[in-house]
C-alpha atoms as an extended CHARMM CRD file, in Angstrom:
* protein
*
        86  EXT
         1         1  MET       CA              6.8360000000       -2.9050000000       27.5430000000  PROA      1               0.0000000000
         2         2  SER       CA              5.9100000000       -0.8070000000       24.5860000000  PROA      2               0.0000000000
         3         3  GLU       CA              2.6910000000       -1.3780000000       22.4340000000  PROA      3               0.0000000000
         4         4  MET       CA              3.3490000000       -2.1090000000       19.0090000000  PROA      4               0.0000000000
         5         5  THR       CA              1.2150000000       -0.3420000000       16.9200000000  PROA      5               0.0000000000
         6         6  PHE       CA             -0.0500000000       -1.3060000000       13.1220000000  PROA      6               0.0000000000
         7         7  ASP       CA              1.8260000000        1.8870000000       12.1210000000  PROA      7               0.0000000000
         8         8  ARG       CA              5.3140000000        1.1280000000       14.0870000000  PROA      8               0.0000000000
         9         9  MET       CA              4.7860000000       -2.4710000000       12.5320000000  PROA      9               0.0000000000
        10        10  ILE       CA              4.6910000000       -2.0130000000        8.9010000000  PROA      10              0.0000000000
        11        11  GLN       CA              7.5480000000        0.4510000000        9.3390000000  PROA      11              0.0000000000
        12        12  GLN       CA              9.8020000000       -2.4380000000       10.8050000000  PROA      12              0.0000000000
        13        13  MET       CA              8.3020000000       -4.7800000000        8.4890000000  PROA      13              0.0000000000
        14        14  SER       CA             10.8560000000       -6.5060000000        6.4130000000  PROA      14              0.0000000000
        15        15  PRO       CA             11.5360000000       -6.6140000000        2.8860000000  PROA      15              0.0000000000
        16        16  GLU       CA             11.2300000000      -10.8980000000        2.9820000000  PROA      16              0.0000000000
        17        17  ILE       CA              7.7100000000      -10.6390000000        5.2890000000  PROA      17              0.0000000000
        18        18  TYR       CA              6.4690000000       -8.2420000000        2.8390000000  PROA      18              0.0000000000
        19        19  GLU       CA              7.0790000000      -10.4910000000        0.3500000000  PROA      19              0.0000000000
        20        20  SER       CA              5.5640000000      -13.4030000000        2.5730000000  PROA      20              0.0000000000
        21        21  LEU       CA              2.3930000000      -11.7790000000        3.1060000000  PROA      21              0.0000000000
        22        22  LYS       CA              2.3110000000      -10.6440000000       -0.6750000000  PROA      22              0.0000000000
        23        23  GLN       CA              2.4530000000      -14.1600000000       -1.4990000000  PROA      23              0.0000000000
        24        24  ALA       CA             -0.1070000000      -15.0660000000        1.0650000000  PROA      24              0.0000000000
        25        25  VAL       CA             -3.0860000000      -12.3740000000       -0.2430000000  PROA      25              0.0000000000
        26        26  SER       CA             -2.1540000000      -13.8080000000       -3.6490000000  PROA      26              0.0000000000
        27        27  LEU       CA             -2.4720000000      -17.4050000000       -2.7540000000  PROA      27              0.0000000000
        28        28  ARG       CA             -5.3380000000      -16.9670000000       -0.4420000000  PROA      28              0.0000000000
        29        29  LYS       CA             -2.6790000000      -18.7970000000        2.2190000000  PROA      29              0.0000000000
        30        30  TRP       CA             -0.5100000000      -19.1060000000        4.7600000000  PROA      30              0.0000000000
        31        31  PRO       CA              3.3560000000      -21.0740000000        3.2740000000  PROA      31              0.0000000000
        32        32  ASP       CA              2.3550000000      -23.7770000000        5.7330000000  PROA      32              0.0000000000
        33        33  GLY       CA             -1.0980000000      -24.4550000000        3.3380000000  PROA      33              0.0000000000
        34        34  ARG       CA             -3.4160000000      -23.1530000000        6.1790000000  PROA      34              0.0000000000
        35        35  ARG       CA             -6.0680000000      -20.9450000000        4.0150000000  PROA      35              0.0000000000
        36        36  LEU       CA             -6.4060000000      -17.3460000000        5.3080000000  PROA      36              0.0000000000
        37        37  THR       CA             -9.8200000000      -16.3360000000        6.8430000000  PROA      37              0.0000000000
        38        38  ASP       CA            -11.4260000000      -13.4210000000        5.1890000000  PROA      38              0.0000000000
        39        39  GLU       CA            -10.1030000000      -11.2950000000        8.0590000000  PROA      39              0.0000000000
        40        40  GLN       CA             -6.6630000000      -12.2010000000        7.8110000000  PROA      40              0.0000000000
        41        41  THR       CA             -6.8910000000      -11.7930000000        4.0110000000  PROA      41              0.0000000000
        42        42  VAL       CA             -8.2110000000       -7.9140000000        4.5240000000  PROA      42              0.0000000000
        43        43  LEU       CA             -6.0140000000       -6.9400000000        7.0160000000  PROA      43              0.0000000000
        44        44  CYS       CA             -2.5430000000       -8.7700000000        5.3080000000  PROA      44              0.0000000000
        45        45  LEU       CA             -3.7290000000       -6.9380000000        2.0020000000  PROA      45              0.0000000000
        46        46  GLU       CA             -3.9680000000       -3.8460000000        4.5080000000  PROA      46              0.0000000000
        47        47  ALA       CA             -0.1570000000       -4.2100000000        5.7680000000  PROA      47              0.0000000000
        48        48  VAL       CA              0.8150000000       -4.7280000000        2.0280000000  PROA      48              0.0000000000
        49        49  ILE       CA             -0.0730000000       -1.7080000000        0.9440000000  PROA      49              0.0000000000
        50        50  LYS       CA              0.3720000000        0.2970000000        3.5500000000  PROA      50              0.0000000000
        51        51  TYR       CA              4.5290000000       -1.2650000000        3.5050000000  PROA      51              0.0000000000
        52        52  GLU       CA              4.3980000000        0.0260000000       -0.2750000000  PROA      52              0.0000000000
        53        53  HSD       CA              3.6610000000        3.4850000000        0.4010000000  PROA      53              0.0000000000
        54        54  GLU       CA              5.5670000000        3.7090000000        3.6230000000  PROA      54              0.0000000000
        55        55  HSD       CA              8.6550000000        2.3020000000        1.8150000000  PROA      55              0.0000000000
        56        56  ASN       CA              8.4520000000        3.9800000000       -1.7970000000  PROA      56              0.0000000000
        57        57  VAL       CA              7.6050000000        0.5990000000       -3.4360000000  PROA      57              0.0000000000
        58        58  ALA       CA              7.8450000000        1.3760000000       -7.5300000000  PROA      58              0.0000000000
        59        59  GLU       CA              4.2060000000        2.1910000000       -8.4790000000  PROA      59              0.0000000000
        60        60  ASP       CA              4.5560000000       -0.4520000000      -11.0860000000  PROA      60              0.0000000000
        61        61  GLN       CA              5.7740000000       -2.8340000000       -8.8130000000  PROA      61              0.0000000000
        62        62  ARG       CA              2.6300000000       -2.6070000000       -6.0830000000  PROA      62              0.0000000000
        63        63  VAL       CA             -0.3090000000       -5.1660000000       -5.5990000000  PROA      63              0.0000000000
        64        64  GLY       CA             -3.3360000000       -4.1430000000       -8.0110000000  PROA      64              0.0000000000
        65        65  TYR       CA             -1.0770000000       -2.0130000000      -10.4810000000  PROA      65              0.0000000000
        66        66  LEU       CA             -2.8400000000       -1.9710000000      -13.6030000000  PROA      66              0.0000000000
        67        67  GLU       CA             -0.6940000000       -0.4780000000      -16.6620000000  PROA      67              0.0000000000
        68        68  GLN       CA             -2.2120000000        2.0670000000      -18.1920000000  PROA      68              0.0000000000
        69        69  SER       CA             -2.0970000000        1.9010000000      -22.3960000000  PROA      69              0.0000000000
        70        70  GLY       CA             -3.7530000000        4.9550000000      -23.0580000000  PROA      70              0.0000000000
        71        71  CYS       CA             -6.7420000000        7.3690000000      -22.9530000000  PROA      71              0.0000000000
        72        72  GLY       CA            -10.1330000000        5.4200000000      -22.9720000000  PROA      72              0.0000000000
        73        73  SER       CA            -11.3470000000        7.1410000000      -25.8650000000  PROA      73              0.0000000000
        74        74  ASP       CA             -7.7280000000        5.7550000000      -27.7220000000  PROA      74              0.0000000000
        75        75  ASN       CA             -9.8810000000        2.2200000000      -28.1400000000  PROA      75              0.0000000000
        76        76  ALA       CA            -12.3830000000        3.5470000000      -29.8360000000  PROA      76              0.0000000000
        77        77  GLY       CA            -15.2240000000        1.2550000000      -28.0710000000  PROA      77              0.0000000000
        78        78  GLN       CA            -12.9320000000       -1.3970000000      -27.5530000000  PROA      78              0.0000000000
        79        79  GLY       CA            -12.5870000000       -2.6590000000      -23.9370000000  PROA      79              0.0000000000
        80        80  ASP       CA             -9.1240000000       -3.4560000000      -22.5890000000  PROA      80              0.0000000000
        81        81  SER       CA             -9.2520000000       -6.8680000000      -21.0600000000  PROA      81              0.0000000000
        82        82  ILE       CA             -8.6030000000       -7.7590000000      -17.0560000000  PROA      82              0.0000000000
        83        83  LYS       CA             -6.9940000000      -11.1040000000      -16.1620000000  PROA      83              0.0000000000
        84        84  TRP       CA             -8.3400000000      -12.1900000000      -12.2790000000  PROA      84              0.0000000000
        85        85  VAL       CA             -6.0930000000      -14.4610000000      -10.8840000000  PROA      85              0.0000000000
        86        86  ASN       CA             -7.6470000000      -16.1540000000       -7.6740000000  PROA      86              0.0000000000
């Protein structure tokens, strides 16, 4: 019996599983409604990020992507706003 490593699991992960994990992290709950523990959230997020890197997901489609509108000095003291969604 071969041992499934984290890296091997990511390589074999289907796009459907990736989307499911991404949604679970976003909603902080599994598709059946059970809440993710803090440890599960961390592991799922790590898997999602690694999947995106390994499968060359477009940068603007990755978890945590923030569109850059230009150099910070272009705003002359006006800060960009970020909306956090839990």
